[in-house]
C-alpha positions as CSV (number, residue, x, y, z in Angstrom):
1,X,0.0,0.0,0.0
2,X,3.0,2.3,0.2
3,X,3.0,2.6,-3.6
4,X,-0.6,3.9,-3.6
5,X,0.2,6.7,-1.1
6,X,3.3,7.7,-2.9
7,X,1.5,7.9,-6.3
8,X,-1.4,9.8,-4.7
9,X,1.0,12.3,-3.1
10,X,2.9,12.7,-6.3
11,X,-0.2,13.4,-8.3
12,X,-1.5,15.9,-5.7
13,X,1.8,17.8,-5.8
14,X,1.6,17.9,-9.6
15,X,-1.9,19.3,-9.5
16,X,-0.8,22.0,-7.1
17,X,2.1,23.0,-9.4
18,X,-0.3,23.1,-12.4
19,X,-2.8,25.3,-10.6
20,X,-0.1,27.6,-9.3
21,X,1.3,28.0,-12.8
22,X,-2.2,28.8,-14.1
23,X,-2.7,31.4,-11.4
24,X,0.5,33.2,-12.5
25,X,-0.7,33.3,-16.1
26,X,-3.7,35.4,-15.1
27,X,-1.6,38.5,-14.3
28,X,-1.6,41.1,-17.1
29,X,1.8,42.0,-18.5
30,X,3.6,38.9,-17.2
31,X,5.0,36.4,-19.5
32,X,4.1,33.5,-17.2
33,X,1.8,32.0,-19.8
34,X,4.6,29.7,-21.0
35,X,5.1,28.6,-17.4
36,X,1.4,27.8,-17.0
37,X,1.3,25.9,-20.2
38,X,4.5,24.0,-19.2
39,X,3.1,23.2,-15.8
40,X,-0.2,21.8,-17.2
41,X,1.7,19.8,-19.8
42,X,4.0,18.4,-17.2
43,X,1.0,17.4,-15.1
44,X,-0.6,15.5,-17.9
45,X,2.6,13.8,-19.0
46,X,3.3,12.8,-15.4
47,X,-0.2,11.5,-15.1
48,X,0.2,9.5,-18.3
49,X,3.5,8.0,-17.0
50,X,1.9,7.1,-13.7
51,X,-1.0,5.3,-15.5
52,X,1.3,3.4,-17.7
53,X,3.5,2.3,-14.8
54,X,0.3,1.2,-13.0
55,X,-0.8,-0.9,-16.0
56,X,2.6,-2.6,-16.1
57,X,2.4,-3.3,-12.3
58,X,-1.1,-4.7,-12.6
59,X,-0.1,-7.0,-15.5
60,X,2.9,-8.4,-13.6
61,X,1.1,-8.8,-10.4
62,X,-1.9,-10.5,-12.0
63,X,0.4,-12.9,-13.8
64,X,2.4,-13.6,-10.6
65,X,-0.8,-14.4,-8.8
66,X,-2.0,-16.8,-11.5
67,X,-5.0,-14.7,-12.6
68,X,-6.3,-15.6,-16.0
69,X,-7.8,-12.2,-16.9
70,X,-4.7,-10.0,-16.6
71,X,-5.6,-8.2,-19.9
72,X,-9.1,-7.5,-18.6
73,X,-7.7,-6.1,-15.4
74,X,-5.3,-3.9,-17.4
75,X,-8.3,-2.6,-19.5
76,X,-10.2,-1.8,-16.3
77,X,-7.3,0.1,-14.8
78,X,-6.7,1.9,-18.1
79,X,-10.2,3.2,-18.5
80,X,-11.0,3.9,-14.9
81,X,-7.5,4.8,-13.6
82,X,-7.3,5.0,-9.8
83,X,-10.7,3.5,-9.1
84,X,-10.0,0.5,-11.3
85,X,-6.7,0.1,-9.6
86,X,-8.4,0.0,-6.2
87,X,-10.9,-2.5,-7.4
88,X,-8.0,-4.7,-8.6
89,X,-6.2,-4.4,-5.2
90,X,-9.3,-5.7,-3.3
91,X,-10.3,-8.3,-5.9
92,X,-6.9,-10.0,-6.4
93,X,-6.0,-13.2,-4.6
94,X,-4.4,-12.4,-1.3
95,X,-1.2,-14.0,-0.1
96,X,2.5,-13.9,0.0
97,X,4.5,-14.0,-3.2
98,X,7.5,-16.3,-3.2
99,X,10.1,-17.3,-5.7
100,X,9.5,-20.4,-7.8
101,X,12.2,-23.0,-7.3
102,X,12.3,-23.8,-11.0
103,X,12.0,-20.6,-13.0
104,X,12.8,-18.0,-10.2
105,X,9.7,-15.9,-11.0
106,X,7.3,-14.9,-8.3
107,X,4.2,-17.0,-7.5
108,X,1.7,-17.2,-4.7
109,X,2.9,-19.2,-1.8
110,X,-0.4,-21.2,-1.6
111,X,-0.2,-22.1,-5.3
112,X,0.4,-25.7,-6.2
113,X,1.7,-24.8,-9.7
114,X,3.8,-21.9,-10.9
115,X,1.8,-19.8,-13.3
116,X,4.9,-19.1,-15.4
117,X,6.5,-22.6,-15.9
118,X,3.9,-25.0,-14.5
119,X,6.3,-26.5,-12.0
120,X,4.3,-28.3,-9.3
121,X,5.6,-28.1,-5.7
122,X,5.1,-31.0,-3.4
């Protein structure tokens, strides 16, 4: 859950920067319009990067947990952003991820088979 709070704080800071830059652009005679435009563009680029990194994390986590619908979860997170990510967090299989003895990828500790290589643990 540390990742969620970090992403939330980062996006909140970006929105404050964008709103401050927009406020400076309202003064007549100042050339702060470029700063406001740059701040808003930076905000949307950072938001895009955060969403893409969230999609990658969801795909890797779903595959590690042996979920069949990883692409559907990615689409949900893509179209609904933070709300879809929260739905995924609460709907995913809970448990500790451990390293597979055969392929060294992560899998759920309670899983009988590794979702990556199919290696069955005794």
